[in-house]
C-alpha positions, 0 to 999 in steps of 0.5 A: 523497554524501550524500542530501538528506533531502527526497529519501529514498525512505521506506516508511510503514504503510498507514493509513486516511488512504491508503485514499481515495488507494489507491481513486484509484490503482487505479481509474485508467485508468493502473493498473486494467489491471495490478491483480489485481482485476476490478472497480472498487474503492470506499470500502466495499471498500477499508475492508473490505480494510484491516480484514482487513490489520489482523487478518492478521499474514502481511501488512504494506503500506507507502506509498512515499514520495518526501520527502513525496509518496506515489508508490506502495504495497507490500507483503509477504505470507505472512510465516512468523514461524516459519520465518523465517531 
């Protein structure tokens, strides 16, 4: 059975345009208790995180999309390009 393109799960690199949504998600009462940070985020903190992410080749963060709808975020951390196998 062929999956329709509009219902396809996709991964897209996180961009600055995603930061406002990420702050909303991570500060929401449904998500915040499960985060690793112990403070509410704001746009300044999120921009600093994003800028650090751009300089760190060992981390890659992706938005998860269902069709065109952003439904989550995931990432790869501690990427080791030297010892890959």
